[in-house]
KEBA-389864 format. One record per atom (N, C-alpha, C, O): x, y, z; residue in one letter; residue number from 1; chain; atom name. Coordinates in steps of 0.02 Angstrom, whole numbers, plus 50000, padded with zeros to 5 digits. Last residue first. Layout:
N
+-------+-------+-------+------+-----+------+------+
!     u !     v !     w ! code ! pos ! unit ! site !
+-------+-------+-------+------+-----+------+------+
!     X !     Y !     Z !    a ! NUM !    A !   CA !
...
+-------+-------+-------+------+-----+------+------+
END
This chain:
103
+-------+-------+-------+------+-----+------+------+
!     u !     v !     w ! code ! pos ! unit ! site !
+-------+-------+-------+------+-----+------+------+
! 50714 ! 50233 ! 50164 !    x ! 103 !    A !    N !
! 50686 ! 50273 ! 50217 !    x ! 103 !    A !   CA !
! 50716 ! 50261 ! 50283 !    x ! 103 !    A !    C !
! 50696 ! 50291 ! 50332 !    x ! 103 !    A !    O !
! 50749 ! 50157 ! 50057 !    x ! 102 !    A !    N !
! 50790 ! 50216 ! 50070 !    x ! 102 !    A !   CA !
! 50768 ! 50255 ! 50131 !    x ! 102 !    A !    C !
! 50799 ! 50305 ! 50148 !    x ! 102 !    A !    O !
! 50669 ! 50048 ! 50017 !    x ! 101 !    A !    N !
! 50724 ! 50037 ! 50063 !    x ! 101 !    A !   CA !
! 50769 ! 50096 ! 50077 !    x ! 101 !    A !    C !
! 50822 ! 50088 ! 50106 !    x ! 101 !    A !    O !
! 50557 ! 50064 ! 49946 !    x ! 100 !    A !    N !
! 50614 ! 50036 ! 49910 !    x ! 100 !    A !   CA !
! 50677 ! 50033 ! 49953 !    x ! 100 !    A !    C !
! 50732 ! 50018 ! 49929 !    x ! 100 !    A !    O !
! 50466 ! 50115 ! 50036 !    x !  99 !    A !    N !
! 50450 ! 50051 ! 50005 !    x !  99 !    A !   CA !
! 50509 ! 50022 ! 49967 !    x !  99 !    A !    C !
! 50512 ! 49962 ! 49956 !    x !  99 !    A !    O !
! 50525 ! 50236 ! 50074 !    x !  98 !    A !    N !
! 50518 ! 50183 ! 50124 !    x !  98 !    A !   CA !
! 50508 ! 50116 ! 50090 !    x !  98 !    A !    C !
! 50536 ! 50066 ! 50110 !    x !  98 !    A !    O !
! 50515 ! 50309 ! 49955 !    x !  97 !    A !    N !
! 50581 ! 50296 ! 49985 !    x !  97 !    A !   CA !
! 50578 ! 50238 ! 50034 !    x !  97 !    A !    C !
! 50622 ! 50196 ! 50036 !    x !  97 !    A !    O !
! 50375 ! 50311 ! 49939 !    x !  96 !    A !    N !
! 50417 ! 50279 ! 49889 !    x !  96 !    A !   CA !
! 50486 ! 50262 ! 49918 !    x !  96 !    A !    C !
! 50512 ! 50207 ! 49907 !    x !  96 !    A !    O !
! 50336 ! 50385 ! 50053 !    x !  95 !    A !    N !
! 50313 ! 50316 ! 50045 !    x !  95 !    A !   CA !
! 50357 ! 50278 ! 49995 !    x !  95 !    A !    C !
! 50376 ! 50221 ! 50007 !    x !  95 !    A !    O !
! 50396 ! 50508 ! 50023 !    x !  94 !    A !    N !
! 50414 ! 50472 ! 50083 !    x !  94 !    A !   CA !
! 50395 ! 50398 ! 50078 !    x !  94 !    A !    C !
! 50434 ! 50355 ! 50097 !    x !  94 !    A !    O !
! 50327 ! 50543 ! 49907 !    x !  93 !    A !    N !
! 50399 ! 50534 ! 49904 !    x !  93 !    A !   CA !
! 50423 ! 50493 ! 49964 !    x !  93 !    A !    C !
! 50466 ! 50449 ! 49957 !    x !  93 !    A !    O !
! 50198 ! 50555 ! 49963 !    x !  92 !    A !    N !
! 50211 ! 50506 ! 49910 !    x !  92 !    A !   CA !
! 50286 ! 50491 ! 49906 !    x !  92 !    A !    C !
! 50305 ! 50433 ! 49901 !    x !  92 !    A !    O !
! 50217 ! 50662 ! 50052 !    x !  91 !    A !    N !
! 50197 ! 50597 ! 50077 !    x !  91 !    A !   CA !
! 50212 ! 50543 ! 50026 !    x !  91 !    A !    C !
! 50237 ! 50489 ! 50045 !    x !  91 !    A !    O !
! 50247 ! 50764 ! 49961 !    x !  90 !    A !    N !
! 50296 ! 50745 ! 50011 !    x !  90 !    A !   CA !
! 50281 ! 50676 ! 50038 !    x !  90 !    A !    C !
! 50326 ! 50635 ! 50047 !    x !  90 !    A !    O !
! 50125 ! 50766 ! 49891 !    x !  89 !    A !    N !
! 50188 ! 50752 ! 49855 !    x !  89 !    A !   CA !
! 50242 ! 50730 ! 49903 !    x !  89 !    A !    C !
! 50280 ! 50684 ! 49889 !    x !  89 !    A !    O !
! 50036 ! 50801 ! 49992 !    x !  88 !    A !    N !
! 50031 ! 50735 ! 49962 !    x !  88 !    A !   CA !
! 50094 ! 50717 ! 49923 !    x !  88 !    A !    C !
! 50114 ! 50659 ! 49922 !    x !  88 !    A !    O !
! 50082 ! 50933 ! 50018 !    x !  87 !    A !    N !
! 50079 ! 50883 ! 50071 !    x !  87 !    A !   CA !
! 50077 ! 50813 ! 50042 !    x !  87 !    A !    C !
! 50114 ! 50769 ! 50065 !    x !  87 !    A !    O !
! 50067 ! 50996 ! 49894 !    x !  86 !    A !    N !
! 50134 ! 50988 ! 49923 !    x !  86 !    A !   CA !
! 50134 ! 50934 ! 49977 !    x !  86 !    A !    C !
! 50181 ! 50894 ! 49980 !    x !  86 !    A !    O !
! 49967 ! 50942 ! 49763 !    x !  85 !    A !    N !
! 49967 ! 50958 ! 49834 !    x !  85 !    A !   CA !
! 50037 ! 50946 ! 49862 !    x !  85 !    A !    C !
! 50064 ! 50891 ! 49855 !    x !  85 !    A !    O !
! 49958 ! 50894 ! 49637 !    x !  84 !    A !    N !
! 49981 ! 50963 ! 49646 !    x !  84 !    A !   CA !
! 49981 ! 50986 ! 49718 !    x !  84 !    A !    C !
! 49994 ! 51045 ! 49732 !    x !  84 !    A !    O !
! 49907 ! 50766 ! 49646 !    x !  83 !    A !    N !
! 49973 ! 50775 ! 49618 !    x !  83 !    A !   CA !
! 50001 ! 50845 ! 49630 !    x !  83 !    A !    C !
! 50062 ! 50854 ! 49632 !    x !  83 !    A !    O !
! 49777 ! 50792 ! 49695 !    x !  82 !    A !    N !
! 49825 ! 50755 ! 49735 !    x !  82 !    A !   CA !
! 49897 ! 50767 ! 49711 !    x !  82 !    A !    C !
! 49942 ! 50776 ! 49751 !    x !  82 !    A !    O !
! 49719 ! 50861 ! 49587 !    x !  81 !    A !    N !
! 49725 ! 50893 ! 49652 !    x !  81 !    A !   CA !
! 49777 ! 50858 ! 49695 !    x !  81 !    A !    C !
! 49817 ! 50892 ! 49729 !    x !  81 !    A !    O !
! 49725 ! 50759 ! 49488 !    x !  80 !    A !    N !
! 49761 ! 50822 ! 49478 !    x !  80 !    A !   CA !
! 49771 ! 50859 ! 49545 !    x !  80 !    A !    C !
! 49825 ! 50885 ! 49558 !    x !  80 !    A !    O !
! 49638 ! 50666 ! 49543 !    x !  79 !    A !    N !
! 49708 ! 50648 ! 49534 !    x !  79 !    A !   CA !
! 49751 ! 50711 ! 49526 !    x !  79 !    A !    C !
! 49806 ! 50716 ! 49553 !    x !  79 !    A !    O !
! 49519 ! 50739 ! 49533 !    x !  78 !    A !    N !
! 49543 ! 50717 ! 49599 !    x !  78 !    A !   CA !
! 49618 ! 50701 ! 49595 !    x !  78 !    A !    C !
! 49656 ! 50719 ! 49639 !    x !  78 !    A !    O !
! 49509 ! 50751 ! 49394 !    x !  77 !    A !    N !
! 49514 ! 50811 ! 49436 !    x !  77 !    A !   CA !
! 49542 ! 50793 ! 49505 !    x !  77 !    A !    C !
! 49584 ! 50830 ! 49531 !    x !  77 !    A !    O !
! 49497 ! 50615 ! 49361 !    x !  76 !    A !    N !
! 49553 ! 50654 ! 49336 !    x !  76 !    A !   CA !
! 49564 ! 50717 ! 49377 !    x !  76 !    A !    C !
! 49620 ! 50735 ! 49392 !    x !  76 !    A !    O !
! 49376 ! 50583 ! 49421 !    x !  75 !    A !    N !
! 49437 ! 50552 ! 49446 !    x !  75 !    A !   CA !
! 49499 ! 50587 ! 49421 !    x !  75 !    A !    C !
! 49549 ! 50589 ! 49456 !    x !  75 !    A !    O !
! 49289 ! 50664 ! 49344 !    x !  74 !    A !    N !
! 49292 ! 50671 ! 49417 !    x !  74 !    A !   CA !
! 49357 ! 50642 ! 49445 !    x !  74 !    A !    C !
! 49390 ! 50673 ! 49486 !    x !  74 !    A !    O !
! 49313 ! 50612 ! 49213 !    x !  73 !    A !    N !
! 49327 ! 50682 ! 49229 !    x !  73 !    A !   CA !
! 49334 ! 50692 ! 49304 !    x !  73 !    A !    C !
! 49380 ! 50726 ! 49326 !    x !  73 !    A !    O !
! 49269 ! 50479 ! 49226 !    x !  72 !    A !    N !
! 49339 ! 50493 ! 49208 !    x !  72 !    A !   CA !
! 49357 ! 50565 ! 49227 !    x !  72 !    A !    C !
! 49411 ! 50577 ! 49254 !    x !  72 !    A !    O !
! 49133 ! 50502 ! 49257 !    x !  71 !    A !    N !
! 49176 ! 50464 ! 49302 !    x !  71 !    A !   CA !
! 49250 ! 50479 ! 49289 !    x !  71 !    A !    C !
! 49288 ! 50491 ! 49336 !    x !  71 !    A !    O !
! 49087 ! 50571 ! 49141 !    x !  70 !    A !    N !
! 49083 ! 50602 ! 49208 !    x !  70 !    A !   CA !
! 49132 ! 50568 ! 49256 !    x !  70 !    A !    C !
! 49168 ! 50602 ! 49293 !    x !  70 !    A !    O !
! 49109 ! 50473 ! 49044 !    x !  69 !    A !    N !
! 49142 ! 50539 ! 49038 !    x !  69 !    A !   CA !
! 49143 ! 50573 ! 49106 !    x !  69 !    A !    C !
! 49194 ! 50601 ! 49126 !    x !  69 !    A !    O !
! 49024 ! 50372 ! 49091 !    x !  68 !    A !    N !
! 49095 ! 50360 ! 49087 !    x !  68 !    A !   CA !
! 49134 ! 50426 ! 49083 !    x !  68 !    A !    C !
! 49186 ! 50433 ! 49115 !    x !  68 !    A !    O !
! 48897 ! 50434 ! 49079 !    x !  67 !    A !    N !
! 48923 ! 50415 ! 49145 !    x !  67 !    A !   CA !
! 48998 ! 50406 ! 49143 !    x !  67 !    A !    C !
! 49034 ! 50429 ! 49188 !    x !  67 !    A !    O !
! 48894 ! 50447 ! 48938 !    x !  66 !    A !    N !
! 48888 ! 50506 ! 48981 !    x !  66 !    A !   CA !
! 48915 ! 50491 ! 49051 !    x !  66 !    A !    C !
! 48952 ! 50532 ! 49079 !    x !  66 !    A !    O !
! 48900 ! 50315 ! 48892 !    x !  65 !    A !    N !
! 48955 ! 50360 ! 48878 !    x !  65 !    A !   CA !
! 48953 ! 50422 ! 48923 !    x !  65 !    A !    C !
! 49006 ! 50446 ! 48944 !    x !  65 !    A !    O !
! 48857 ! 50175 ! 48987 !    x !  64 !    A !    N !
! 48834 ! 50238 ! 48957 !    x !  64 !    A !   CA !
! 48892 ! 50287 ! 48951 !    x !  64 !    A !    C !
! 48928 ! 50300 ! 49000 !    x !  64 !    A !    O !
! 48901 ! 50050 ! 49017 !    x !  63 !    A !    N !
! 48889 ! 50096 ! 49072 !    x !  63 !    A !   CA !
! 48866 ! 50165 ! 49050 !    x !  63 !    A !    C !
! 48856 ! 50209 ! 49092 !    x !  63 !    A !    O !
! 48914 ! 49981 ! 48894 !    x !  62 !    A !    N !
! 48880 ! 49949 ! 48951 !    x !  62 !    A !   CA !
! 48859 ! 50000 ! 49004 !    x !  62 !    A !    C !
! 48806 ! 49994 ! 49034 !    x !  62 !    A !    O !
! 48983 ! 50066 ! 48809 !    x !  61 !    A !    N !
! 48918 ! 50039 ! 48789 !    x !  61 !    A !   CA !
! 48879 ! 50014 ! 48849 !    x !  61 !    A !    C !
! 48819 ! 50024 ! 48854 !    x !  61 !    A !    O !
! 49099 ! 50088 ! 48884 !    x !  60 !    A !    N !
! 49057 ! 50145 ! 48864 !    x !  60 !    A !   CA !
! 48987 ! 50122 ! 48845 !    x !  60 !    A !    C !
! 48937 ! 50153 ! 48863 !    x !  60 !    A !    O !
! 49150 ! 49959 ! 48892 !    x !  59 !    A !    N !
! 49127 ! 49992 ! 48953 !    x !  59 !    A !   CA !
! 49082 ! 50052 ! 48937 !    x !  59 !    A !    C !
! 49034 ! 50065 ! 48972 !    x !  59 !    A !    O !
! 49179 ! 49938 ! 48756 !    x !  58 !    A !    N !
! 49136 ! 49891 ! 48792 !    x !  58 !    A !   CA !
! 49107 ! 49925 ! 48855 !    x !  58 !    A !    C !
! 49047 ! 49919 ! 48868 !    x !  58 !    A !    O !
! 49271 ! 50039 ! 48722 !    x !  57 !    A !    N !
! 49203 ! 50041 ! 48694 !    x !  57 !    A !   CA !
! 49155 ! 49993 ! 48729 !    x !  57 !    A !    C !
! 49095 ! 50007 ! 48732 !    x !  57 !    A !    O !
! 49384 ! 50128 ! 48806 !    x !  56 !    A !    N !
! 49356 ! 50060 ! 48806 !    x !  56 !    A !   CA !
! 49283 ! 50062 ! 48783 !    x !  56 !    A !    C !
! 49239 ! 50083 ! 48820 !    x !  56 !    A !    O !
! 49442 ! 50250 ! 48827 !    x !  55 !    A !    N !
! 49446 ! 50222 ! 48760 !    x !  55 !    A !   CA !
! 49414 ! 50153 ! 48753 !    x !  55 !    A !    C !
! 49416 ! 50123 ! 48699 !    x !  55 !    A !    O !
! 49427 ! 50271 ! 48963 !    x !  54 !    A !    N !
! 49395 ! 50318 ! 48917 !    x !  54 !    A !   CA !
! 49394 ! 50291 ! 48845 !    x !  54 !    A !    C !
! 49349 ! 50309 ! 48807 !    x !  54 !    A !    O !
! 49511 ! 50171 ! 49012 !    x !  53 !    A !    N !
! 49439 ! 50167 ! 49023 !    x !  53 !    A !   CA !
! 49401 ! 50211 ! 48974 !    x !  53 !    A !    C !
! 49350 ! 50192 ! 48947 !    x !  53 !    A !    O !
! 49635 ! 50224 ! 48976 !    x !  52 !    A !    N !
! 49614 ! 50160 ! 48948 !    x !  52 !    A !   CA !
! 49538 ! 50151 ! 48955 !    x !  52 !    A !    C !
! 49505 ! 50127 ! 48909 !    x !  52 !    A !    O !
! 49634 ! 50339 ! 49056 !    x !  51 !    A !    N !
! 49639 ! 50345 ! 48983 !    x !  51 !    A !   CA !
! 49614 ! 50281 ! 48949 !    x !  51 !    A !    C !
! 49577 ! 50284 ! 48900 !    x !  51 !    A !    O !
! 49631 ! 50281 ! 49183 !    x !  50 !    A !    N !
! 49576 ! 50324 ! 49162 !    x !  50 !    A !   CA !
! 49575 ! 50333 ! 49086 !    x !  50 !    A !    C !
! 49522 ! 50333 ! 49055 !    x !  50 !    A !    O !
! 49756 ! 50216 ! 49180 !    x !  49 !    A !    N !
! 49694 ! 50176 ! 49187 !    x !  49 !    A !   CA !
! 49634 ! 50217 ! 49164 !    x !  49 !    A !    C !
! 49589 ! 50191 ! 49131 !    x !  49 !    A !    O !
! 49843 ! 50324 ! 49175 !    x !  48 !    A !    N !
! 49842 ! 50276 ! 49119 !    x !  48 !    A !   CA !
! 49778 ! 50234 ! 49121 !    x !  48 !    A !    C !
! 49749 ! 50219 ! 49068 !    x !  48 !    A !    O !
! 49814 ! 50380 ! 49300 !    x !  47 !    A !    N !
! 49801 ! 50419 ! 49239 !    x !  47 !    A !   CA !
! 49800 ! 50374 ! 49178 !    x !  47 !    A !    C !
! 49759 ! 50385 ! 49133 !    x !  47 !    A !    O !
! 49853 ! 50278 ! 49386 !    x !  46 !    A !    N !
! 49783 ! 50296 ! 49383 !    x !  46 !    A !   CA !
! 49769 ! 50336 ! 49319 !    x !  46 !    A !    C !
! 49717 ! 50326 ! 49288 !    x !  46 !    A !    O !
! 49971 ! 50164 ! 49310 !    x !  45 !    A !    N !
! 49954 ! 50223 ! 49348 !    x !  45 !    A !   CA !
! 49879 ! 50237 ! 49341 !    x !  45 !    A !    C !
! 49847 ! 50212 ! 49295 !    x !  45 !    A !    O !
! 49997 ! 50057 ! 49229 !    x !  44 !    A !    N !
! 50038 ! 50063 ! 49289 !    x !  44 !    A !   CA !
! 50020 ! 50123 ! 49332 !    x !  44 !    A !    C !
! 50049 ! 50133 ! 49385 !    x !  44 !    A !    O !
! 49910 ! 49934 ! 49133 !    x !  43 !    A !    N !
! 49921 ! 50003 ! 49152 !    x !  43 !    A !   CA !
! 49957 ! 50006 ! 49220 !    x !  43 !    A !    C !
! 49947 ! 49963 ! 49262 !    x !  43 !    A !    O !
! 49990 ! 49801 ! 49045 !    x !  42 !    A !    N !
! 49946 ! 49823 ! 49098 !    x !  42 !    A !   CA !
! 49962 ! 49896 ! 49116 !    x !  42 !    A !    C !
! 50020 ! 49916 ! 49115 !    x !  42 !    A !    O !
! 50088 ! 49762 ! 48957 !    x !  41 !    A !    N !
! 50030 ! 49797 ! 48929 !    x !  41 !    A !   CA !
! 49983 ! 49823 ! 48983 !    x !  41 !    A !    C !
! 49940 ! 49864 ! 48968 !    x !  41 !    A !    O !
! 50177 ! 49689 ! 49031 !    x !  40 !    A !    N !
! 50199 ! 49755 ! 49009 !    x !  40 !    A !   CA !
! 50141 ! 49796 ! 48980 !    x !  40 !    A !    C !
! 50144 ! 49857 ! 48978 !    x !  40 !    A !    O !
! 50112 ! 49568 ! 49043 !    x !  39 !    A !    N !
! 50116 ! 49611 ! 49102 !    x !  39 !    A !   CA !
! 50136 ! 49682 ! 49082 !    x !  39 !    A !    C !
! 50114 ! 49730 ! 49114 !    x !  39 !    A !    O !
! 50135 ! 49513 ! 48917 !    x !  38 !    A !    N !
! 50067 ! 49530 ! 48936 !    x !  38 !    A !   CA !
! 50068 ! 49578 ! 48995 !    x !  38 !    A !    C !
! 50028 ! 49625 ! 48997 !    x !  38 !    A !    O !
! 50274 ! 49494 ! 48925 !    x !  37 !    A !    N !
! 50246 ! 49536 ! 48871 !    x !  37 !    A !   CA !
! 50175 ! 49558 ! 48888 !    x !  37 !    A !    C !
! 50156 ! 49616 ! 48876 !    x !  37 !    A !    O !
! 50287 ! 49405 ! 49033 !    x !  36 !    A !    N !
! 50315 ! 49473 ! 49038 !    x !  36 !    A !   CA !
! 50285 ! 49520 ! 48985 !    x !  36 !    A !    C !
! 50273 ! 49578 ! 48999 !    x !  36 !    A !    O !
! 50130 ! 49315 ! 49054 !    x !  35 !    A !    N !
! 50202 ! 49320 ! 49040 !    x !  35 !    A !   CA !
! 50223 ! 49393 ! 49041 !    x !  35 !    A !    C !
! 50181 ! 49438 ! 49048 !    x !  35 !    A !    O !
! 50020 ! 49248 ! 49168 !    x !  34 !    A !    N !
! 50035 ! 49308 ! 49128 !    x !  34 !    A !   CA !
! 50110 ! 49312 ! 49117 !    x !  34 !    A !    C !
! 50148 ! 49312 ! 49165 !    x !  34 !    A !    O !
! 49916 ! 49107 ! 49175 !    x !  33 !    A !    N !
! 49981 ! 49137 ! 49187 !    x !  33 !    A !   CA !
! 49991 ! 49197 ! 49141 !    x !  33 !    A !    C !
! 49971 ! 49195 ! 49082 !    x !  33 !    A !    O !
! 49793 ! 49067 ! 49123 !    x !  32 !    A !    N !
! 49796 ! 49094 ! 49190 !    x !  32 !    A !   CA !
! 49862 ! 49130 ! 49204 !    x !  32 !    A !    C !
! 49863 ! 49179 ! 49241 !    x !  32 !    A !    O !
! 49751 ! 49116 ! 48956 !    x !  31 !    A !    N !
! 49787 ! 49072 ! 49002 !    x !  31 !    A !   CA !
! 49792 ! 49107 ! 49070 !    x !  31 !    A !    C !
! 49794 ! 49168 ! 49074 !    x !  31 !    A !    O !
! 49586 ! 49188 ! 48929 !    x !  30 !    A !    N !
! 49659 ! 49184 ! 48919 !    x !  30 !    A !   CA !
! 49689 ! 49134 ! 48968 !    x !  30 !    A !    C !
! 49657 ! 49113 ! 49017 !    x !  30 !    A !    O !
! 49436 ! 49117 ! 48866 !    x !  29 !    A !    N !
! 49474 ! 49141 ! 48924 !    x !  29 !    A !   CA !
! 49548 ! 49136 ! 48909 !    x !  29 !    A !    C !
! 49571 ! 49087 ! 48881 !    x !  29 !    A !    O !
! 49364 ! 49173 ! 48713 !    x !  28 !    A !    N !
! 49394 ! 49120 ! 48754 !    x !  28 !    A !   CA !
! 49433 ! 49152 ! 48811 !    x !  28 !    A !    C !
! 49460 ! 49207 ! 48804 !    x !  28 !    A !    O !
! 49206 ! 49244 ! 48671 !    x !  27 !    A !    N !
! 49278 ! 49251 ! 48682 !    x !  27 !    A !   CA !
! 49303 ! 49193 ! 48724 !    x !  27 !    A !    C !
! 49266 ! 49166 ! 48765 !    x !  27 !    A !    O !
! 49076 ! 49266 ! 48616 !    x !  26 !    A !    N !
! 49106 ! 49199 ! 48620 !    x !  26 !    A !   CA !
! 49182 ! 49202 ! 48625 !    x !  26 !    A !    C !
! 49218 ! 49166 ! 48590 !    x !  26 !    A !    O !
! 49010 ! 49384 ! 48627 !    x !  25 !    A !    N !
! 49059 ! 49378 ! 48572 !    x !  25 !    A !   CA !
! 49097 ! 49312 ! 48572 !    x !  25 !    A !    C !
! 49143 ! 49302 ! 48533 !    x !  25 !    A !    O !
! 48931 ! 49358 ! 48740 !    x !  24 !    A !    N !
! 48900 ! 49379 ! 48677 !    x !  24 !    A !   CA !
! 48947 ! 49367 ! 48617 !    x !  24 !    A !    C !
! 48925 ! 49344 ! 48564 !    x !  24 !    A !    O !
! 49030 ! 49327 ! 48837 !    x !  23 !    A !    N !
! 48978 ! 49278 ! 48818 !    x !  23 !    A !   CA !
! 48949 ! 49295 ! 48750 !    x !  23 !    A !    C !
! 48943 ! 49251 ! 48707 !    x !  23 !    A !    O !
! 49106 ! 49445 ! 48843 !    x !  22 !    A !    N !
! 49138 ! 49381 ! 48827 !    x !  22 !    A !   CA !
! 49088 ! 49328 ! 48805 !    x !  22 !    A !    C !
! 49102 ! 49289 ! 48759 !    x !  22 !    A !    O !
! 49008 ! 49536 ! 48881 !    x !  21 !    A !    N !
! 49043 ! 49545 ! 48817 !    x !  21 !    A !   CA !
! 49076 ! 49480 ! 48795 !    x !  21 !    A !    C !
! 49075 ! 49462 ! 48737 !    x !  21 !    A !    O !
! 48980 ! 49485 ! 49008 !    x !  20 !    A !    N !
! 48928 ! 49483 ! 48956 !    x !  20 !    A !   CA !
! 48959 ! 49492 ! 48887 !    x !  20 !    A !    C !
! 48937 ! 49459 ! 48839 !    x !  20 !    A !    O !
! 49103 ! 49514 ! 49071 !    x !  19 !    A !    N !
! 49079 ! 49445 ! 49065 !    x !  19 !    A !   CA !
! 49026 ! 49438 ! 49011 !    x !  19 !    A !    C !
! 49029 ! 49391 ! 48972 !    x !  19 !    A !    O !
! 49105 ! 49653 ! 49064 !    x !  18 !    A !    N !
! 49158 ! 49615 ! 49030 !    x !  18 !    A !   CA !
! 49136 ! 49542 ! 49020 !    x !  18 !    A !    C !
! 49148 ! 49512 ! 48968 !    x !  18 !    A !    O !
! 48992 ! 49682 ! 49143 !    x !  17 !    A !    N !
! 48996 ! 49705 ! 49073 !    x !  17 !    A !   CA !
! 49047 ! 49664 ! 49034 !    x !  17 !    A !    C !
! 49034 ! 49643 ! 48978 !    x !  17 !    A !    O !
! 49033 ! 49627 ! 49267 !    x !  16 !    A !    N !
! 48973 ! 49601 ! 49233 !    x !  16 !    A !   CA !
! 48975 ! 49619 ! 49158 !    x !  16 !    A !    C !
! 48962 ! 49577 ! 49116 !    x !  16 !    A !    O !
! 49143 ! 49710 ! 49291 !    x !  15 !    A !    N !
! 49152 ! 49637 ! 49287 !    x !  15 !    A !   CA !
! 49093 ! 49605 ! 49251 !    x !  15 !    A !    C !
! 49103 ! 49561 ! 49208 !    x !  15 !    A !    O !
! 49084 ! 49836 ! 49297 !    x !  14 !    A !    N !
! 49131 ! 49822 ! 49243 !    x !  14 !    A !   CA !
! 49144 ! 49747 ! 49236 !    x !  14 !    A !    C !
! 49155 ! 49723 ! 49180 !    x !  14 !    A !    O !
! 49002 ! 49821 ! 49412 !    x !  13 !    A !    N !
! 48973 ! 49838 ! 49347 !    x !  13 !    A !   CA !
! 49020 ! 49821 ! 49289 !    x !  13 !    A !    C !
! 48998 ! 49794 ! 49238 !    x !  13 !    A !    O !
! 49099 ! 49792 ! 49512 !    x !  12 !    A !    N !
! 49045 ! 49745 ! 49496 !    x !  12 !    A !   CA !
! 49016 ! 49758 ! 49427 !    x !  12 !    A !    C !
! 49007 ! 49712 ! 49388 !    x !  12 !    A !    O !
! 49179 ! 49908 ! 49505 !    x !  11 !    A !    N !
! 49209 ! 49842 ! 49497 !    x !  11 !    A !   CA !
! 49155 ! 49792 ! 49477 !    x !  11 !    A !    C !
! 49165 ! 49753 ! 49429 !    x !  11 !    A !    O !
! 49087 ! 50007 ! 49534 !    x !  10 !    A !    N !
! 49119 ! 50006 ! 49468 !    x !  10 !    A !   CA !
! 49150 ! 49939 ! 49454 !    x !  10 !    A !    C !
! 49148 ! 49914 ! 49397 !    x !  10 !    A !    O !
! 49058 ! 49973 ! 49665 !    x !   9 !    A !    N !
! 49004 ! 49973 ! 49616 !    x !   9 !    A !   CA !
! 49032 ! 49971 ! 49545 !    x !   9 !    A !    C !
! 49004 ! 49938 ! 49501 !    x !   9 !    A !    O !
! 49180 ! 49990 ! 49732 !    x !   8 !    A !    N !
! 49151 ! 49923 ! 49726 !    x !   8 !    A !   CA !
! 49095 ! 49919 ! 49674 !    x !   8 !    A !    C !
! 49085 ! 49866 ! 49644 !    x !   8 !    A !    O !
! 49317 ! 50075 ! 49676 !    x !   7 !    A !    N !
! 49246 ! 50085 ! 49689 !    x !   7 !    A !   CA !
! 49211 ! 50017 ! 49679 !    x !   7 !    A !    C !
! 49212 ! 49991 ! 49624 !    x !   7 !    A !    O !
! 49474 ! 50027 ! 49750 !    x !   6 !    A !    N !
! 49426 ! 50029 ! 49694 !    x !   6 !    A !   CA !
! 49355 ! 50041 ! 49718 !    x !   6 !    A !    C !
! 49336 ! 50021 ! 49773 !    x !   6 !    A !    O !
! 49559 ! 50006 ! 49853 !    x !   5 !    A !    N !
! 49544 ! 50076 ! 49836 !    x !   5 !    A !   CA !
! 49492 ! 50082 ! 49781 !    x !   5 !    A !    C !
! 49469 ! 50137 ! 49767 !    x !   5 !    A !    O !
! 49583 ! 49873 ! 49856 !    x !   4 !    A !    N !
! 49540 ! 49899 ! 49909 !    x !   4 !    A !   CA !
! 49521 ! 49972 ! 49895 !    x !   4 !    A !    C !
! 49472 ! 49996 ! 49923 !    x !   4 !    A !    O !
! 49577 ! 49830 ! 49680 !    x !   3 !    A !    N !
! 49611 ! 49838 ! 49744 !    x !   3 !    A !   CA !
! 49561 ! 49865 ! 49795 !    x !   3 !    A !    C !
! 49504 ! 49878 ! 49778 !    x !   3 !    A !    O !
! 49542 ! 49708 ! 49550 !    x !   2 !    A !    N !
! 49529 ! 49769 ! 49590 !    x !   2 !    A !   CA !
! 49567 ! 49770 ! 49655 !    x !   2 !    A !    C !
! 49587 ! 49718 ! 49682 !    x !   2 !    A !    O !
! 49634 ! 49657 ! 49415 !    x !   1 !    A !    N !
! 49613 ! 49638 ! 49481 !    x !   1 !    A !   CA !
! 49601 ! 49701 ! 49522 !    x !   1 !    A !    C !
! 49645 ! 49743 ! 49527 !    x !   1 !    A !    O !
+-------+-------+-------+------+-----+------+------+
END
């Protein structure tokens, strides 16, 4: 499920690509409820999501491998800058403490 931070063009393109893949390959829709085992398979970070995207052959075929490589590289560089910024690291720690009740 996309969030407000998602690129709307990538959300639309990937949704269409996934839908077409389902139609072409006659895939069945999964159950609406997600159990604990299925939830554990979901990515939990941007770096994990970028790795999963880089390994997704359906998206590579639909959006072109060159574009996918560029998109993953740009977002990886941005993530690296954010993770190595003292200001952002302090902000992230502050947000985590507040969200779990230590703030």
